[in-house]
N, C-alpha and C positions, 0 to 999 in steps of 0.2 A: 782666715780666722773663722772660728766656729760662730755660726749665726746666733746660736742661743746665748753666747757670751755678750753679744752686742745688745740683745733684747732683754736680758735679765734686769738691768737697772730700771727699765721702764716698769716692770712688774713690781719691783720694790717701791718705786715712787707712787704707783697707783695704789698700793696697799697703804702707804703713808697718807695719801690724799683721802682714802676712804676712812681711815682711822680719824683723821682730822675732821671729816664731815660728821662721823658718828658721834664723836665726843664733843662736838662744837668747839674745837680748838682751832682758832684762826691761824696760829703760827704754823702748825703742822699742815693745815690746808694750803696756806700760801707757799710754804716750802715745797710741798708736793707738786702743786700746779706749776710753779716756776721751774722746778727741777725737771718736770716732764717736758715742758716747752724747750728749755735750754738743752737738755740731753738729746732730745729727738733731733733738734736742729744740728747739733754738733756731730751726732752719729751719722746722719745723712751726709753731711759735708765731708767728714773724714773718710767714710766708706766709699763715697763717690770719687773722692780725690785719689784714694788708693787704687780703685779700679781703673781710673783714667791713667794713672802713671804706669800701671801694669799693661796697658794697651788693650784692655778688654773692650771689644766693640759692641757685643751684644750681651745682655744680662741673662744669666741662667734663671731657672725657675725659682731656686732658693733665694737669689738676690732680688728678684721681683717681689716675692712674698715679704722679704725683709723691708725693702723700700716702701712697699704698700702699707705694711704695718706701722712703720715709723712715720710715714706721712699722715696716716689716719690718726695716730696718737697726737701728732703735732697740730693738725687742723682742729680736732676735738678740744685739745687743751687751750688753743688760742680762742676758740669759741666760748669755752667756760670762763676764760680770763676776761673776755669782753663782757660777758654776762655779769660777772662780779663787779666790774668797774661801773657798768651802767646802773645796776640796781643797788649798789651800796654807796 
């Protein structure tokens, strides 16, 4: 599958999160942050499961970049979520 198709929803959810932050709309912000965390986790899980069933032992450079990007988004999103919970 094309790697950019897997990463496109994260860009859309990031834009939604930024719009929610800019306009102080809590519903858009919450939906964007929850969507980023949920989608990143599911994309990592499904892509990893697909590669495991295909018997891919080593990851290609494109897969490493994809997994690195999705893991970075997931960690940052969880950090932002924890920040919102602690300070609000």
